[in-house]
ROBANU-374231 format. One record per residue (C-alpha): residue number from 1; x, y, z. Coordinates in Angstrom, 3 decimals. Example, Ala and Ser with C-alpha at 12.3 -4.5 7.8 and 13.67 -1.06 7.14 Angstrom:
BEGIN
1/12.300/-4.500/7.800
2/13.670/-1.060/7.140
//
This chain:
BEGIN
1/-0.267/35.273/-10.232
2/-2.198/32.064/-10.892
3/0.808/30.471/-12.613
4/3.233/31.280/-9.785
5/1.072/30.079/-6.938
6/1.216/26.310/-7.604
7/5.018/26.351/-7.552
8/4.943/28.245/-4.254
9/2.495/25.747/-2.796
10/4.658/22.824/-3.919
11/7.672/24.405/-2.193
12/5.707/24.903/1.034
13/4.327/21.364/0.981
14/7.765/19.929/0.274
15/9.223/21.744/3.277
16/6.530/20.257/5.516
17/7.116/16.754/4.115
18/10.834/16.935/4.872
19/10.072/18.148/8.385
20/7.608/15.296/8.927
21/10.016/12.709/7.578
22/12.641/13.821/10.107
23/10.230/12.517/12.771
24/9.304/9.307/10.881
25/7.626/7.019/11.857
26/6.045/9.267/14.500
27/2.958/11.216/13.447
28/2.825/15.020/13.329
29/-0.907/15.904/13.309
30/-0.383/19.675/13.170
31/1.909/19.588/10.152
32/-0.226/16.875/8.555
33/-3.254/19.180/8.737
34/-1.247/22.044/7.270
35/0.055/19.809/4.475
36/-3.447/18.661/3.527
37/-4.750/22.241/3.559
38/-1.982/23.381/1.208
39/-2.453/20.310/-0.987
40/-6.149/21.126/-1.294
41/-5.230/24.664/-2.373
42/-2.775/23.267/-4.920
43/-5.406/20.902/-6.339
44/-7.929/23.730/-6.640
45/-5.372/25.903/-8.416
46/-4.483/23.176/-10.903
47/-8.158/22.468/-11.631
48/-8.741/26.187/-12.171
49/-5.744/26.450/-14.500
50/-7.122/23.583/-16.583
51/-10.602/25.108/-16.710
52/-9.266/28.524/-17.779
53/-7.145/26.863/-20.456
54/-10.071/24.780/-21.769
55/-12.471/27.732/-22.046
56/-10.004/30.111/-23.693
57/-11.062/31.171/-27.205
58/-7.512/30.674/-28.465
59/-5.164/27.873/-27.358
60/-2.727/29.147/-24.738
61/0.853/28.110/-24.141
62/-0.144/26.265/-20.985
63/-3.045/24.382/-22.589
64/-3.142/20.734/-21.510
65/-3.545/18.358/-24.436
66/-4.661/14.845/-23.554
67/-4.893/11.617/-25.514
68/-7.143/9.217/-23.552
69/-7.094/5.469/-24.038
70/-9.677/3.912/-26.306
71/-12.648/2.103/-24.698
72/-11.069/-1.215/-25.713
73/-7.737/-0.284/-24.078
74/-9.528/0.861/-20.931
75/-11.550/-2.346/-20.686
76/-8.517/-4.570/-21.235
77/-6.467/-2.871/-18.501
78/-9.249/-2.442/-15.941
79/-10.153/-6.136/-16.031
80/-6.628/-7.265/-15.055
81/-5.839/-6.088/-11.501
82/-3.297/-7.523/-9.102
83/-4.110/-6.990/-5.427
84/-1.507/-7.214/-2.687
85/-2.390/-7.839/0.943
86/-1.004/-9.071/4.200
87/-0.547/-7.889/7.747
88/0.997/-4.474/8.307
89/4.825/-4.668/8.326
90/4.761/-8.047/6.555
91/6.539/-6.847/3.401
92/3.634/-5.534/1.321
93/5.489/-2.282/0.590
94/8.650/-4.112/-0.486
95/6.906/-6.381/-3.010
96/4.970/-3.398/-4.387
97/8.164/-1.400/-4.863
98/9.872/-4.362/-6.553
99/6.998/-4.606/-9.041
100/6.974/-0.833/-9.625
101/9.575/-0.698/-12.374
102/8.203/-3.465/-14.588
103/6.938/-2.238/-17.994
104/3.881/-4.531/-17.916
105/2.594/-3.143/-14.617
106/0.928/0.086/-13.530
107/1.668/0.065/-9.797
108/-0.400/2.455/-7.694
109/1.637/4.303/-5.041
110/1.133/3.853/-1.307
111/-1.829/2.233/0.432
112/-4.936/3.369/-1.437
113/-7.479/1.710/0.918
114/-9.435/1.052/-2.300
115/-11.930/-1.541/-1.112
116/-12.628/0.335/2.117
117/-13.118/3.725/0.438
118/-14.511/2.693/-2.951
119/-18.168/3.460/-2.272
120/-17.495/6.518/-0.123
121/-15.241/8.281/-2.627
122/-17.283/7.346/-5.687
123/-20.198/9.467/-4.462
124/-18.325/12.747/-3.886
125/-17.879/15.631/-6.322
126/-14.991/16.054/-8.739
127/-13.014/18.504/-6.608
128/-13.121/16.237/-3.545
129/-12.254/13.095/-5.511
130/-9.405/14.996/-7.210
131/-8.166/15.949/-3.749
132/-8.283/12.300/-2.692
133/-6.181/11.399/-5.741
134/-3.601/14.083/-5.014
135/-3.209/12.679/-1.504
136/-2.136/9.409/-3.098
137/0.285/11.089/-5.513
138/1.903/13.367/-2.910
139/3.681/11.625/-0.024
140/2.172/8.201/-0.742
141/4.543/6.329/1.599
142/5.488/9.041/4.170
143/9.089/8.787/2.965
144/11.121/10.036/-0.018
145/10.481/10.364/-2.891
146/7.514/12.473/-1.767
147/6.217/13.531/-5.206
148/5.156/10.673/-7.459
149/5.468/12.726/-10.664
150/8.251/14.933/-9.317
151/7.895/18.560/-8.224
152/6.952/19.980/-11.620
153/3.392/21.331/-11.881
154/2.590/20.063/-15.372
155/2.277/16.296/-14.764
156/-0.299/16.961/-12.045
157/-2.291/19.255/-14.351
158/-2.152/16.542/-16.980
159/-3.234/13.902/-14.465
160/-6.227/15.988/-13.330
161/-7.275/16.602/-16.945
162/-7.230/12.854/-17.599
163/-9.008/12.184/-14.315
164/-11.909/14.448/-15.228
165/-12.099/12.884/-18.697
166/-12.217/9.297/-17.414
167/-14.753/10.164/-14.711
168/-16.982/11.826/-17.304
169/-16.648/9.234/-20.057
170/-16.549/5.911/-18.201
171/-18.650/4.312/-15.496
172/-15.635/3.304/-13.419
173/-15.129/4.284/-9.791
174/-12.698/6.952/-8.665
175/-9.682/4.682/-8.057
176/-9.959/2.948/-11.408
177/-10.123/6.411/-12.994
178/-7.097/7.318/-10.868
179/-5.239/4.296/-12.274
180/-6.224/5.139/-15.860
181/-5.186/8.772/-15.387
182/-1.879/7.764/-13.842
183/-1.195/5.400/-16.755
184/-2.070/8.048/-19.348
185/0.104/10.641/-17.596
186/3.072/8.274/-17.577
187/2.460/7.443/-21.243
188/2.594/11.145/-22.094
189/6.382/11.135/-21.672
190/6.893/7.409/-22.275
191/4.580/6.295/-25.101
192/6.064/2.790/-25.003
193/4.620/2.264/-21.513
194/1.707/-0.099/-22.210
195/0.879/-1.944/-18.967
196/-1.141/-5.157/-19.070
197/-1.981/-5.203/-15.351
198/-2.520/-2.669/-12.571
199/-1.391/-3.288/-9.013
200/-3.096/-2.101/-5.813
201/-1.649/-2.652/-2.352
202/-3.335/-2.169/1.001
203/-2.436/-4.159/4.126
204/-5.528/-6.119/5.125
205/-6.767/-6.645/1.556
206/-6.923/-10.340/2.388
207/-9.975/-9.587/4.568
208/-11.856/-8.431/1.456
209/-11.198/-11.307/-0.926
210/-14.864/-12.032/-1.599
211/-15.562/-8.428/-2.596
212/-12.416/-8.245/-4.729
213/-13.331/-11.439/-6.557
214/-16.880/-10.178/-7.110
215/-15.618/-6.896/-8.575
216/-12.782/-8.430/-10.606
217/-13.260/-12.135/-11.429
218/-9.894/-12.296/-13.232
219/-7.934/-10.591/-10.428
220/-4.728/-12.058/-9.052
221/-3.866/-11.821/-5.351
222/-0.459/-11.829/-3.647
223/-0.683/-12.531/0.092
224/2.434/-11.570/2.069
225/3.211/-13.468/5.273
226/6.107/-12.976/7.660
227/7.454/-14.747/10.726
228/4.867/-13.620/13.295
229/7.353/-12.723/16.030
230/9.347/-10.522/13.656
231/6.170/-9.075/12.131
232/4.507/-8.221/15.440
233/7.713/-6.804/16.944
234/8.074/-4.448/13.983
235/4.401/-3.546/14.214
236/4.645/-2.843/17.954
237/7.420/-0.326/17.258
238/5.016/1.425/14.902
239/2.204/1.206/17.484
240/4.446/2.888/20.068
241/5.368/5.724/17.677
242/1.777/6.253/16.559
243/0.244/5.773/20.022
244/-2.237/3.213/18.723
245/-4.206/0.922/21.037
246/-3.840/-2.672/19.702
247/-1.639/-4.954/21.796
248/0.746/-7.654/20.599
249/-1.907/-10.193/21.590
250/-4.573/-8.377/19.519
251/-2.310/-8.542/16.475
252/-1.503/-12.212/17.108
253/-5.191/-13.118/17.365
254/-6.020/-11.293/14.140
255/-3.003/-12.745/12.302
256/-3.932/-16.256/13.411
257/-7.430/-15.870/11.961
258/-6.073/-14.629/8.624
259/-3.471/-17.411/8.414
260/-6.189/-19.983/9.129
261/-8.164/-18.815/6.079
262/-5.277/-19.256/3.638
263/-6.153/-22.862/2.628
264/-9.733/-21.820/1.820
265/-8.442/-18.802/-0.115
266/-6.142/-21.054/-2.139
267/-9.000/-23.437/-2.891
268/-11.301/-20.595/-4.007
269/-8.787/-18.586/-6.029
270/-6.709/-21.447/-7.393
271/-3.823/-20.332/-9.573
272/-4.725/-16.663/-9.053
273/-3.661/-16.676/-5.388
274/-0.016/-16.612/-4.294
275/1.250/-16.835/-0.715
276/4.620/-15.091/-0.550
277/6.883/-15.276/2.483
278/8.796/-12.119/3.331
279/11.812/-14.206/4.328
280/12.011/-15.774/0.853
281/11.766/-12.312/-0.688
282/14.782/-10.922/1.184
283/16.934/-14.066/1.359
284/16.393/-15.348/-2.203
285/15.120/-12.329/-4.120
286/15.968/-13.507/-7.633
287/14.389/-16.957/-7.318
288/11.387/-15.522/-5.474
289/10.767/-12.739/-7.976
290/11.128/-15.202/-10.843
291/8.281/-17.160/-9.221
292/6.270/-13.940/-8.872
293/6.874/-13.157/-12.566
294/5.600/-16.613/-13.540
295/2.545/-16.130/-11.333
296/1.781/-12.777/-12.982
297/2.670/-14.103/-16.452
298/5.173/-11.316/-17.075
299/8.784/-11.505/-18.211
300/11.403/-11.551/-15.487
301/13.582/-8.431/-15.706
302/16.259/-6.975/-13.443
303/13.829/-4.201/-12.474
304/12.094/-6.783/-10.269
305/15.146/-6.785/-7.982
306/15.246/-3.048/-7.242
307/12.615/-1.343/-5.049
308/11.403/1.883/-6.682
309/8.591/4.440/-6.627
310/7.758/5.504/-10.198
311/11.159/4.207/-11.299
312/13.002/6.230/-8.612
313/14.938/4.248/-5.997
314/12.803/3.781/-2.889
315/13.774/4.114/0.753
316/13.138/0.925/2.728
317/9.965/1.021/4.833
318/11.648/-0.293/7.988
319/10.922/0.482/11.634
320/14.656/0.198/12.265
321/16.681/3.255/11.226
322/19.785/1.210/10.365
323/17.729/-0.807/7.857
324/16.412/2.157/5.836
325/18.551/1.633/2.763
326/17.773/3.137/-0.647
327/17.063/1.024/-3.728
328/18.173/-2.234/-2.093
329/16.734/-5.394/-0.577
330/18.187/-5.768/2.901
331/18.130/-9.216/4.508
332/17.103/-8.658/8.112
333/14.538/-11.446/8.106
334/15.857/-13.488/11.005
335/17.157/-11.620/14.029
336/16.432/-11.719/17.732
337/15.348/-8.090/17.783
338/11.869/-9.165/18.800
339/13.280/-10.081/22.241
340/14.259/-6.441/22.771
341/10.826/-5.136/21.752
342/8.339/-7.666/23.085
343/8.087/-8.556/26.775
344/8.423/-12.187/27.884
345/4.662/-12.327/28.448
346/3.981/-10.917/24.967
347/6.320/-13.476/23.363
348/4.599/-16.290/25.246
349/1.151/-15.122/24.196
350/2.131/-14.565/20.555
351/3.738/-18.014/20.313
352/0.788/-19.657/22.085
353/-1.744/-18.070/19.732
354/0.178/-18.518/16.496
355/2.399/-21.578/16.844
356/0.257/-24.005/14.848
357/-0.455/-21.607/11.989
358/3.156/-20.382/11.817
359/4.372/-23.941/11.325
360/1.742/-24.495/8.603
361/3.105/-21.440/6.748
362/6.578/-22.991/6.661
363/8.127/-21.477/9.778
364/9.525/-24.800/10.950
365/11.745/-23.184/13.608
366/8.559/-22.513/15.566
367/8.547/-26.245/16.303
368/12.072/-26.111/17.704
369/13.064/-25.454/21.304
370/14.142/-21.803/20.950
371/10.588/-20.708/20.121
372/8.576/-23.739/21.250
373/9.662/-23.136/24.855
374/7.378/-20.102/24.953
375/4.234/-22.013/23.983
376/1.743/-22.385/26.824
377/-1.053/-24.933/27.323
378/-4.308/-25.135/25.393
379/-6.365/-23.886/28.404
380/-4.055/-20.850/28.561
381/-4.647/-20.248/24.839
382/-8.422/-20.449/25.168
383/-8.468/-18.114/28.191
384/-6.277/-15.694/26.275
385/-8.673/-15.723/23.306
386/-11.640/-15.138/25.613
387/-9.874/-12.184/27.209
388/-9.046/-10.679/23.796
389/-12.641/-11.077/22.611
390/-13.975/-9.599/25.868
391/-11.701/-6.560/25.515
392/-12.767/-6.099/21.898
393/-16.435/-6.177/22.933
394/-15.795/-3.571/25.650
395/-14.011/-1.339/23.123
396/-16.922/-1.608/20.678
397/-19.417/-0.724/23.402
398/-17.281/2.208/24.475
399/-17.008/3.489/20.898
400/-20.742/3.155/20.235
401/-21.650/5.074/23.404
402/-19.608/8.145/22.486
//
């Protein structure tokens, strides 16, 4: 009974994931709740299977045998992270999936929200932290492939056995133990996999650079930027599907502040900070990824030109259905689609707020008539900023009074 149940749970979860993907990028709260409930059951079952196997007087056929890294190997890998950040829909998923197949890199799936959740998840019990890990491994990107290790039970049992071991025997937080466990699980079938760096991606990581540098002095950071009109148009499609509150102007204000900090970030981080334009990534992928390889001090290989999730071809993370290709880089960097998504007023406000910073990031066409015509006066810009800040203050007051 106990051995059959995990397979049944995987089948049920997989059915829900396919149903949810049919509605992508819209959310499906009811099925999401059901998926998480079943995933929690699956995690509990796998933990129980491992515990029964470990306490058996005689080794059983389903006993999980692990071979953890040495303390020296752990220390060497943990100290060499690569963090990826940037605004949502700026290309952070694409660069992560291009790095995924490189033999020198252990690339964590999805958006782990590591810095945001690090303290919170490090103080919970093993079962809850194991559940948090399984949520990263199953449906990490809300699109196929849904199962990071595939749909077989055994890799997840192996992962959880390693996870408990690293939590018990090191003083590292839950996500670092997740990374170590993921690496060890992958090495189980591919002993030659010996990564030198681990890669974590969460949009907005650039807001946490001081904390990242404090935690990992040798860390490298890749900051994705994208033409703001294209970026915000794509993001507004997501906002509409997800029924979120932020407006195009809210996003433009926030993006402008992050762009303005880039020179200071470059001065502080030096050679460990790379600004990467999405347009360069899709228009000149080979040259751009060769530059990324030099930045990371890894060999350039053809794997850096194919987006994958755990070496399986990845589906593009696009808001436009016609652009969701598999295992390819699609050049849709410069189109006028933003004019169909953003209103004239939104375009004017975005250009007014971001024009100066966009030009500084190399978007020279923002100084030309086609886009420059939308830029309004400085008084208009300052009144717009005041209105945005006033609305943010009202929202904070409303949230705190609930």
